[in-house]
Every structure is written in structure tokens, then in C-alpha cells.
C-alpha positions in Angstrom: 9.4 4.5 15.9 8.4 4.7 12.0 5.0 3.9 11.1 3.2 3.4 7.5 -0.3 5.6 7.1 -1.7 3.5 4.0 -5.1 5.4 2.7 -7.3 4.0 -0.1 -9.9 6.8 -1.8 -13.1 6.8 -2.3 -14.2 6.5 -6.2 -13.8 9.6 -8.0 -11.8 11.2 -5.1 -10.1 14.1 -7.4 -12.2 16.8 -6.7 -12.5 16.5 -3.0 -8.4 15.7 -2.9 -8.0 19.2 -4.7 -10.1 21.2 -2.2 -8.5 19.8 0.7 -4.9 19.4 -0.3 -3.5 22.7 1.2 -4.5 21.6 4.4 -3.2 18.0 3.8 0.1 19.5 3.0 0.0 21.8 5.6 0.2 18.8 8.2 2.8 16.9 6.0 4.9 20.3 6.3 4.9 20.1 9.8 6.2 16.8 10.3 8.7 17.6 7.8 10.1 20.6 9.7 9.9 18.6 12.7 12.6 15.9 10.9 9.7 13.4 11.1 8.5 12.7 7.7 10.5 10.3 5.6 8.1 9.9 2.6 4.8 11.1 1.3 2.5 10.6 -1.7 -0.1 9.7 -3.6 -0.8 6.4 -5.6 -1.9 7.5 -9.1 -5.0 5.8 -10.5 -3.3 4.8 -13.5 0.6 4.3 -14.6 1.5 7.7 -14.8 3.3 10.7 -12.7 0.7 12.9 -13.9 -2.6 11.0 -13.9 -4.9 13.8 -15.2 -8.5 13.4 -14.4 -8.1 9.8 -13.7 -6.9 11.1 -10.1 -5.5 8.9 -7.3 -6.6 5.6 -5.6 -4.7 6.5 -2.1 -1.9 7.6 -0.3 1.2 6.6 1.6 2.9 8.4 4.4 6.0 7.1 6.4 6.4 9.1 9.4 8.2 9.0 13.1 5.6 9.0 15.9 5.9 8.0 19.8 3.6 5.2 19.5 0.9 3.6 17.0 -1.9 5.3 18.9 -0.2 8.7 18.4 0.4 7.7 14.9 -3.4 6.7 14.5 -4.4 9.6 16.3 -2.7 11.9 13.5 -4.1 9.9 10.8 -7.5 10.0 11.8 -7.3 13.9 11.8 -6.2 14.1 8.1 -7.8 16.8 6.2 -8.5 13.9 3.5 -10.4 11.7 5.8 -12.5 14.5 7.4 -13.3 15.6 3.4 -14.3 12.1 2.6 -11.5 11.4 0.1 -10.4 8.5 2.0 -12.6 5.3 2.7 -10.1 3.6 4.6 -7.2 4.3 6.6 -4.7 1.5 8.0 -1.6 2.6 10.3 1.3 0.0 11.0 4.4 -0.1 12.4 7.3 0.3 9.9 11.0 -0.9 10.0 13.3 0.9 7.6 15.9 -1.1 6.0 17.2 1.1 3.3 
């Protein structure tokens, strides 16, 4: 089943994001290589594809997991969470219609 991992950043998270980004992307690449990743990306803090120093306000990942518990365990091990970039992470079942 698909699950949405919806994360909210702490204020001024850009420096922490940049430091933890390689490890964060490595985990997403693993999901992609396994054919389980539907989409992933950050929410720019301003209305721009390149927010520069404004940074990001959070992230969204939609991927396939065996269960909600499995998706939550994956989200709980995110390098951004461990680095203090995320202030909250919500994991919910997701039904793709289109």
C-alpha cells in the first residue's frame, strides 16, 4: 500500500538540510531502485522552484510500504529527523487516484 510521509521543518532548517541531504537522498534512491517510490521532494518556503536562502518548509514522500508501521519506522529513521531538520513527521495511508 502507498503511504504519504509529510514532514514539517523547524525554522531556519537550510543549513541542517544541506548537511544531511546526501544521506536523505541515499534512502530515497534505495526506495526508487526497489520500485517503491512514487514521488518525493521538498516544499519551498517561498513561491519559487529555487527558494535560495529562504530554504524549505518541509517535505513530502509517497512510497509503497508493507504496512503503516513499516512506513512509520522508515520515516523515523530519516537523516533529516535525526539532524533536527524536521519538527514533525506525519505518516498516513495514501490512495493514488491519478
